[in-house]
FIDRENSE-388980 format. One record per residue (C-alpha): residue in one letter; x, y, z. Coordinates in nm, 3 decimals. Example, Ala and Ser with C-alpha at 12.3 -4.5 7.8 and 13.67 -1.06 7.14 Angstrom:
residues 2
@residuo->A, east->1.230, north->-0.450, up->0.780
@residuo->S, east->1.367, north->-0.106, up->0.714
end
This chain:
residues 114
@residuo->X, east->0.831, north->-3.840, up->-1.790
@residuo->X, east->0.562, north->-3.776, up->-2.047
@residuo->X, east->0.423, north->-4.005, up->-2.315
@residuo->X, east->0.268, north->-3.911, up->-2.647
@residuo->X, east->0.064, north->-4.171, up->-2.839
@residuo->X, east->-0.017, north->-4.110, up->-3.209
@residuo->X, east->-0.325, north->-4.293, up->-3.326
@residuo->X, east->-0.521, north->-4.274, up->-3.653
@residuo->X, east->-0.894, north->-4.344, up->-3.609
@residuo->X, east->-0.930, north->-4.425, up->-3.975
@residuo->X, east->-0.654, north->-4.692, up->-3.987
@residuo->X, east->-0.448, north->-4.515, up->-4.249
@residuo->X, east->-0.372, north->-4.202, up->-4.442
@residuo->X, east->-0.422, north->-3.974, up->-4.142
@residuo->X, east->-0.069, north->-3.835, up->-4.137
@residuo->X, east->0.072, north->-4.038, up->-3.844
@residuo->X, east->0.414, north->-4.061, up->-4.005
@residuo->X, east->0.440, north->-3.683, up->-4.048
@residuo->X, east->0.325, north->-3.626, up->-3.689
@residuo->X, east->0.565, north->-3.881, up->-3.544
@residuo->X, east->0.865, north->-3.748, up->-3.743
@residuo->X, east->0.779, north->-3.390, up->-3.639
@residuo->X, east->0.743, north->-3.479, up->-3.271
@residuo->X, east->1.066, north->-3.680, up->-3.275
@residuo->X, east->1.260, north->-3.363, up->-3.355
@residuo->X, east->1.045, north->-3.094, up->-3.190
@residuo->X, east->1.003, north->-3.278, up->-2.858
@residuo->X, east->1.340, north->-3.458, up->-2.864
@residuo->X, east->1.161, north->-3.792, up->-2.823
@residuo->X, east->1.382, north->-4.048, up->-2.641
@residuo->X, east->1.201, north->-4.363, up->-2.761
@residuo->X, east->0.959, north->-4.432, up->-3.046
@residuo->X, east->0.782, north->-4.770, up->-3.044
@residuo->X, east->0.594, north->-4.902, up->-3.344
@residuo->X, east->0.287, north->-5.106, up->-3.265
@residuo->X, east->0.022, north->-5.249, up->-3.490
@residuo->X, east->-0.007, north->-5.569, up->-3.684
@residuo->X, east->0.256, north->-5.567, up->-3.958
@residuo->X, east->0.390, north->-5.381, up->-4.260
@residuo->X, east->0.159, north->-5.092, up->-4.340
@residuo->X, east->0.068, north->-4.928, up->-4.668
@residuo->X, east->0.340, north->-4.672, up->-4.597
@residuo->X, east->0.435, north->-4.355, up->-4.414
@residuo->X, east->0.594, north->-4.077, up->-4.618
@residuo->X, east->0.848, north->-3.862, up->-4.439
@residuo->X, east->1.046, north->-3.575, up->-4.592
@residuo->X, east->1.373, north->-3.499, up->-4.413
@residuo->X, east->1.619, north->-3.237, up->-4.543
@residuo->X, east->1.440, north->-3.247, up->-4.881
@residuo->X, east->1.469, north->-3.624, up->-4.915
@residuo->X, east->1.147, north->-3.827, up->-4.933
@residuo->X, east->1.136, north->-4.161, up->-4.746
@residuo->X, east->0.850, north->-4.409, up->-4.779
@residuo->X, east->0.854, north->-4.649, up->-4.487
@residuo->X, east->0.638, north->-4.953, up->-4.398
@residuo->X, east->0.824, north->-5.096, up->-4.098
@residuo->X, east->1.088, north->-4.864, up->-3.947
@residuo->X, east->0.940, north->-4.601, up->-3.713
@residuo->X, east->0.923, north->-4.254, up->-3.868
@residuo->X, east->1.108, north->-4.105, up->-3.572
@residuo->X, east->1.432, north->-4.208, up->-3.746
@residuo->X, east->1.472, north->-3.840, up->-3.841
@residuo->X, east->1.607, north->-3.776, up->-3.489
@residuo->X, east->1.936, north->-3.972, up->-3.462
@residuo->X, east->1.905, north->-3.967, up->-3.080
@residuo->X, east->1.563, north->-4.135, up->-3.072
@residuo->X, east->1.573, north->-4.507, up->-2.995
@residuo->X, east->1.347, north->-4.694, up->-3.236
@residuo->X, east->1.153, north->-5.007, up->-3.134
@residuo->X, east->0.928, north->-5.252, up->-3.315
@residuo->X, east->0.712, north->-5.398, up->-3.041
@residuo->X, east->0.608, north->-5.762, up->-2.980
@residuo->X, east->0.306, north->-5.867, up->-3.180
@residuo->X, east->0.403, north->-5.666, up->-3.487
@residuo->X, east->0.439, north->-5.892, up->-3.788
@residuo->X, east->0.778, north->-5.823, up->-3.943
@residuo->X, east->0.899, north->-5.869, up->-4.297
@residuo->X, east->1.276, north->-5.919, up->-4.256
@residuo->X, east->1.356, north->-5.829, up->-4.618
@residuo->X, east->1.156, north->-5.508, up->-4.593
@residuo->X, east->1.312, north->-5.410, up->-4.258
@residuo->X, east->1.664, north->-5.460, up->-4.398
@residuo->X, east->1.575, north->-5.268, up->-4.718
@residuo->X, east->1.446, north->-4.975, up->-4.513
@residuo->X, east->1.753, north->-4.975, up->-4.288
@residuo->X, east->1.975, north->-4.957, up->-4.593
@residuo->X, east->1.764, north->-4.681, up->-4.755
@residuo->X, east->1.793, north->-4.475, up->-4.436
@residuo->X, east->2.168, north->-4.514, up->-4.435
@residuo->X, east->2.181, north->-4.661, up->-4.085
@residuo->X, east->2.311, north->-5.008, up->-4.180
@residuo->X, east->2.677, north->-4.927, up->-4.105
@residuo->X, east->2.626, north->-4.795, up->-3.749
@residuo->X, east->2.778, north->-5.023, up->-3.482
@residuo->X, east->2.648, north->-5.372, up->-3.539
@residuo->X, east->2.398, north->-5.290, up->-3.809
@residuo->X, east->2.144, north->-5.043, up->-3.673
@residuo->X, east->2.192, north->-4.961, up->-3.306
@residuo->X, east->1.909, north->-4.710, up->-3.329
@residuo->X, east->1.659, north->-4.987, up->-3.416
@residuo->X, east->1.571, north->-5.282, up->-3.192
@residuo->X, east->1.312, north->-5.556, up->-3.210
@residuo->X, east->1.149, north->-5.643, up->-2.884
@residuo->X, east->1.148, north->-6.015, up->-2.800
@residuo->X, east->0.981, north->-6.225, up->-2.916
@residuo->X, east->0.925, north->-6.076, up->-3.262
@residuo->X, east->0.636, north->-6.203, up->-3.470
@residuo->X, east->0.727, north->-6.291, up->-3.823
@residuo->X, east->0.500, north->-6.190, up->-4.108
@residuo->X, east->0.369, north->-6.523, up->-4.245
@residuo->X, east->0.374, north->-6.416, up->-4.607
@residuo->X, east->0.707, north->-6.224, up->-4.616
@residuo->X, east->0.843, north->-6.458, up->-4.885
@residuo->X, east->0.600, north->-6.320, up->-5.146
end
């Protein structure tokens, strides 16, 4: 089993989202895990002519067979995660979003109530 890690040496605007979404489809990625510290400035992904701007949900959502994970230690903004799930149209799949899982124990973004 192989593993591909996408890292941006400049901490932003390096095209990680585009690379991850491409690899999810081209390589039929089984699992995509989001690491880091919390909500980012945003990843822009274009899928079937529709533009998505994501800050929490992994960009590999473009492949419906890819399992999406948000790893421990990532600060989460619950309102933002739910908003993105709804925008992606995955909120009505068995129990909410079976394609997205939070690893235990999730870290909550301290200022998510802003």
